N, C-alpha and C positions, 0 to 999 in steps of 0.2 A: 060445802057450807056457803062459800061465796056465791055460788050459782043459784042455790035455792035454800035459803036459811031455814025456813019454817018446816018444809018437808024433810030436810035432812035431820033437823032436830027431833021431829016426831018419830022418824025411823030409828034414830039412835036411841031415843028414850024407850021405844018398844023392845029393841034388842037388849038393852041393859036390864029391863024388867025380866026378860027371858033368862038372862044370865043369873040374875038373883035367885030365881026359882031353881035353876039347875045347881047353883052353888049349895043351896040347902040340901039338895038330894045327895050331895057328896059330903055331908056333915061339915059344911063350911058356912061362914057367915060373911056378908059384905060389911066391912067396917066403914067404908067410905066410898062414895061415888065422886070421882075426880074428873070433872068435865066429860070427856068422851071415854073414860075408863073406870075401872073399879079396883079397890084395894080389898083383898079378901084374906081371911085367916082360916086355916084348916087344922083339924086334930092330927092328921097324919100327912106325911109327904106323898104317900100313895094316893090319897083322896085329892090332893092338890093337883097332881099330874093328870089323874083321870079327868078332873074338871077342865084342866088346861087343854086337853085334847078335845073334850066335848064342846067347849065354847066355840072352837073353830068350826065344828060341824054345825052348830046352831046358826052361826053367821052365814055359813055356806048355804044352808037350807033357805034362809031368808033372802039370800042374794039371787037365787034362781029366777025370781020374778022381776029382777031389776036389770036395767041396761048395764052394759059392761063398765061404763065410766061412772056409774052411780052406786057401785057395790061397796059396802062397808066391810073392812077387814080389820082384824085385831092382831096384836102381838102379845105374847105372854111371857113373863119371867117368874121363876119360882126359886126361893131359897129357904133354908131350914136353919133355925137357931133361936136363941133367947131374944125376947123383945121386951120393951117397956110399955106398960098399959096404964092409961089414965082416963079421965072422963072425956078427953078430947079424941081418943083413938089409940092407935099403936104407933110406936116410935122406935128409933135406934138404928144402929149400923146395919143389922140384918134386914130390916125393912128397906133400907136404902139400896142394899145389894139386889134385892128382888126387883126394885123399881128400875135400877140401872140395867139389869139383864133384859127387862122388857124393852128398854130403849134401843138396845143393840140388836134385838131379835128381828128376823125377817118377818114380813107379814104372813099370817097363817102358820106361824111356827111357835113352839114352846121351847124356851131356853131355860135350862136348869143348872144350878151349881153342882159341884162334885159332891157336896154334902147331901143334896137331894138324890143324885145318881146312886150313891152308895146305898141308900135306903130302898130304892125302887127297882134297881136293875135286875134283881132276881125275883121280884114280885110282879112287875108289869112287863110283859114281854113285848115291848115296843123295840124299835131300833134306837140306839143312842149314839149319835155321831159326835165324837170328841172334837171340839173346835179349838182346843188349846187354852192356855191361860189368857184371860182377857183383862186388860187394864181398864177398869170402869171409872167413870168420872167421880172424883172426890172419894174414891175408895183406895186406901193406901196400898194394899198388896193385890197382885193379879188374882183373879178368880178363875179356877179351872171350870170350863163351861162345856155343856153338852146340848145338842139339839135333839129333841125327841122326834123320831121319825115313825109315825103311825102307819104310813102306807107301806105295803109289803115290798114293793120294788126298791124304794129308797132305803128301807131298812136292810135289805139284803146286800146292797152295794155300798153302804156307808162304812167308811173305815172307822175304827175305834181302838181304844187302848185294850190290851189283852194282858192284864197283870198276872194271870195264872198260866200263861204260856211262855216259859223260859226254856233254858236248857241249851243243848249243843247248837241248835239252829241260830242262836243269837250270839255266838262267839264271833269275835272280830276276825274277818277273813285274812288270809296271808297276803293277798293283793292289796295295793293302796285303796283305801275305802274313803268315799266322799259322800257327804250329805249337802245338798244345795238347799239352803233355807230360802223361804219366799222373799223375793226382793220387795222391799217396802216402797210405798208410794207416798211421797211427801206433798203431793198436790191434793186439793180437795175435790177435784173432778172425778166422777165415777170412771171415766175412760182411762184415767191414770191407773186406777186399780187393775183393770183388765190388761193394760199394757204390762204392768209389773208382773201379774200372774202369768201372762203369756210368755214373757221373756224367761221367767223361772222355768216354766214348762219346757221351753226350747233348749235351755242350757242343760236341764236334766236329760232330755231326750237325746241331745247330741253327745253328751258325755257317756251315756249308757251304751252307746254303740261300741265303745272300746273294750275289748276283751281284757286288757291289762288293768282295768279299773273295776271297782265294786261300787255301784251307785245305788243309794237308797231311793226307793220309788217315790213318786209324787205324793201319794196319799199321806205317807208318813212324814215327809218333809213339810207338808203344808200344815201339820199340827203345830208348827213353831212359827206361826205368823207374827206373834208378838215379839217385839224387840227387847223385852225385859229379861229374857232368858240368856245368860251368857253362852257363848259358843261352846265352851267346855262342857257345860251341863247338857246342851243339846247333843253333843258328840257322845257323851256317856250314855244318854238314854237310847241313842241309836247304835251305840258301840262302833263308831267309826273313828278314823284317825284325823281326817281333814273336814273342815266345814267351810263352805263357800257361802257368802251372803252379799247383798247389795241393795241399792236403792235407785228409784227412778224419779226424776223431776222433769216435767214437761211444760214448755211454754207454747205460744202459738206456732212458732216456726222452728224451735230447737228442742232437743231432748238431751238430758244429762243422765248418764248411768254411772254409778260408782259401784265397784265390785272389789272384794278382797277374799283371799284364801288364808285360812287360819289353821295352824298345826295345833290341834286340841291338846296334845301332850304337853307342849311348852307354852300354850296360849300366846304364841307369837304369830303375828301377821307375816307370812312368808312371801306374799305378793299382794299388791293393791294397785288399782288403776282407776282413773276417771275418764269417761268417754263423753266428750261434749261435741255434739254433731247437729247438723240440720235434721229435722224430723224425717226428711226423705231418705236419710242414710241409715235408717233403723236396721236394715238387713245387714249392712256392713258391721254395725256395732255388735249385733248378735254373734256374728262369726268371730270378731275380735275377742269378745268376752269369753266365748267358749274355748277358743284356741289358747288364750292366755292362761286360763285356769288349768287346762290340760298341761301346758308347758311347765307351769309352776309346780305340778306334782312330780315332775321329772320322770314321767313314764316314757319309755322308749317305744315309739309307735312307728310302724312302717309307713312309708310315704303313701302307699295306696289306701291304708286305713284312714290316714288323715284326709285324703281326698273323698273317701266314702262318707265322712262325717258331714260334709257340706251339703245341706239340703237344697232341693230345688226351690228357688225363690220366686214368688209371684211377680208379675210385671206391674201389678197395681197395688198401691199402698192400702187402698180401702178394702181390697180383697183380703189382705193380711189382717187388717183390723177386724173384719167380719169373722175370720177364723178365731182370733183371740177372744172375741165376744162370745162366740159359740162355745169355746172351752170353758168360759165362765159359767155356762148353764149346764153343759152335758154331764158334769160330774155330780150334779145334784140328784139325778135319777128320779125325777118326777115327770109325770105326763106333760105338764105345762112347760117345764124347763126343757124337756127333750124336744118339744115342738119349737120352742124359741131357738134352741141350738140348730135344729134342722133348717129353720128359716135363714139363720146367719150363714150356715155352710152353703145353702143353695144360692144365696146372694153372692158369696165369694166365687162360686163356680160360674155364675152368670157374668161376673166382671172379668174372670180369667178362667176360661174353659180348660186351660192346661195345668191347673193348680192341683197336683196330685194329693196334697195333704187335705184339701177341702173335699175331694171325692171320697177319700178313705173315711174321713170324719162323718160325712153324710151317710155313708154305708153303715157306720156304727149306729147312728140314730135310727135307721130303719131296722137294724138287727134288734135294737132295744124295743122298738115298736112291736116287732114280731114276738119277742120273748114275753112281754107283759100284756099281749093282746090289746095294745093301744091302737093298732091300725084297723081301719074299717075293713080292709081286705088283707088279712095276715099273709096269705100266700103271695100276693102281689108285693108286699113289703119285702119278703125274703128274696123274691126274684129281682127287685130293684137293687137290693143290697148286693146281690151277686154281680150285677152289671157294673155297679159303681166300684166295687172292690177290684174287679178286673180292669176297669178303666184306670184306677189309681196305680195299679202295678204297671200298666203300659206306659203311663206318664212318668213314673219314677220307680224303676225296679230295685232301687237301693233303699226304699223306705219300708221298714218292717210293718207299719200299720196296715198297709193295703193287704199284705199277706195274712195278717192276723184276722182281718175282717173276712177274707176269702175262706180261711180255715173254719170260721164259725158258720158261715153259710153252707159250706160243703158238709159239715157235721150234721146239721139239721135237715139237709137233703139226703142224709144217710150215704154220703159218698166218702167213706172213712179213709181210704188211702189218700185221696186228694186232700182231705182235711189235715191229716197228719203231715203230709208233705208241705202244705202251706204253712203250718205252724213251725215246722223244722226250718223252713226258709226264713220265717220271721225271726226266730231266735238266733239264727246264724247272723242275721243283720243286727239284731239288738239283744244280746244275751242277758241284759240287766233289766228287761221289762218284766216286772213281777206279775202283772195281770196276764201277760202273755203266757208265762209259765203255768199259771192257774188254769187258764182256758185250754192250754195244750194238755194239761193233766186231765181235764174233763173229757177231752177228745180221746185220750189214751184209755181212760177207764171205760168209756163207751165202746172202745175197740177191743177190750179184753186184756189190755196190758196194765194191770192195776198197780203192780209193784213199781214200775217206772213212773206211773202217775203220782204215786205218793212222794217220790223223790223230788218231782217238779213242784209239788205243792209246798214241800218243806223249803225249797229254794225260794219260792214266791214269798213265803212268810218271813224268811230272813231278809230279803230285799225290801219287804214292806211290813215292818213289825206291827204297825197299826192297821192291819189288813181288815177288809170287810168280811161280813158273814159268808159271802159267796165262797171264800177259800175253804171254810169249814164244811160248807155244803158239798163242794167237790171232793174234799177228803172223805167225808162220810160215805159218799157214793162208791168210792174205791174200796173202802173197808167193807161195805155191804156185799159187794161183788165177791170179796174174799171170805165172806161168811164170818167176819170178825164183828159180831153183833154188839158185844160190849163196847168195843172201840167206837162203833157208830153212835151208840147212846151217849158216851162220854163226849164225843166230838160235837154232835148236834146240840147238846145241852149247853155248850159254851157259846152258842150263837146268842147274840143279844135278842134277836127276834127269830125264833125257830119256826115261824109259820111255814116257810118254804121247806123246812126239814121235817115237818110233822109226818109226812107219808113214810119217810125213811125211818123215823123214830118208831112209829106204830108197827111197821113191818118187822123191825129188829126185835122189839118186845115180843111180838107174836111168834117169831122164830125161836125165841128163848122159852116159849111156853108161858110167858107172863101176859095172859090174855086180857085180864081186867085192865091192866095199865095200857095195853094196846088199844082197847076199845075206848078208854077215856080220852086218849090222844086223838083217836078217830073222830070223836065228837067235837073236839076242839078244831080239828081240821074242817069238819062240816060247817061250823060257825063261820070260819074264815073263807071257805070256798064252797058255798051251798050248791053251786052248779057243777061241781067236779064229777067227771065221768071217767070211770076206770077204763071203759072200752076206748074212749078217745085218747086217754093218756097212753094206752098201750100202743096206739098207732103212731103217736108223736115221738115217743121215747126212741132216741137214735142209737140203739144198741146194735153192734155188728152181730153179736151172738144171740140167737133166739133164746138160748138157755138163760142168759142174764135177765132178759125181759121177763121170762116166765118165773124166774126165781123171785123177782120183785113182786110180780103179780100174786104169786103164792103167798108171800108175806102179807100183802095188803088184804087178800081174801081172808086169811086167818085172823086179821085184825077187824074184820067186819066191813070192809069197803065193798 
């Protein structure tokens, strides 16, 4: 607006006019135009969410003809509840909640309250990423918030609450169990946020290497970003004994990290410490925090295990900063965020070519590019991922991440023995990595060892109770190989967004003789993947046993693919 007021105003006015037309299409009405946004009222939560997704598509279509720095993007917030209506419009606390959700939403995202989620989760098969309770401005109680993920990749990888999945896998383990809650950032600078996130990641990663500890995975820990939830409540939700948490405050030259370990049974702080250091000492702080938390849990760990915990540290502070910024983007699983993460990891490697963690992370972004066909040359992406994973292992043979990336590349190169060996080595180094257990399970299922695959997915779910749809996808694949078609249907239908599971679902219904249902799902799949080719899929599927591939092809053909 400050660079070209008139043109920006005209573009915005045109966009809002388009949104008003679209709003009516979803049985809504624009109550008020507020500057550069709208306040709209809908008959149903379903219509409101459909419009929320549509408005971003409208803006994206209009942005295609604009320069990158002139594109107009929206945020959307949706809430459900009673309102006050008079001649001046709509009012009340529920209107304020919708407005506040919009304020905290990321650009091009739709944030909805749990009231909306409960109404739409089984009606609209988008992905719903649980962001935890959010303390909104001038709203008394925290509001449980979800981000709607309409893109398939993000929906498959987004962790979420699974209220219908309880049972034995969520019992508290016999070993000391710890959840590391996200370190809070008390500064207003965005870089403080990724430092806090990065330190939390590192503490979880370092602790998870100890066989004597049971560590909750990152996805589930990060649901508790808000400080409003007492540690005891977080521990009950994750069913662990100990909760670690902390905060980060940074100035120009110094950094202060506070950390504490709480026994959730007694709600007593059994250890607490403050680390006040020069910013250049950030690596030493990380080691101190991690070792002190481990010591406080009184776990007897052999000296060589302690030594193995210490990660290779880069020589360059900016390289470490680039990796932390990359972590901030990679877990969002969108094409744009994956590219940003890729750039940050590449920058870290350029500054420190011996930085194993950056090489492994860069390999992961290329694997993601290959998985979702985001790379211009998919085969080259997989080849580069292989080279980087091998490089990461050479640089640091004690870091599980390099072996995990190597396992993924070997699997899709159909080198099954090498893939399984790589995953086994990774889990030997880091037995608490939930995603690694799930990926290993996928490799086992594709290698014909489905029973073992199921046990690893169950372990992944226990380590990461708010697991992503991908875990269910992997579990469904193992069930299908075992011809447990009812279990496949039950599992895939628990996915928030079953788009990636529709082939499995259609094939299972077809194998059970429910042809009408199978063909209905096939049509849904065709809408989501109009260019799907059964012949190409057959060549890409990394099954060791030809009979497994043909068993799946048989189900798909019965379903009308």
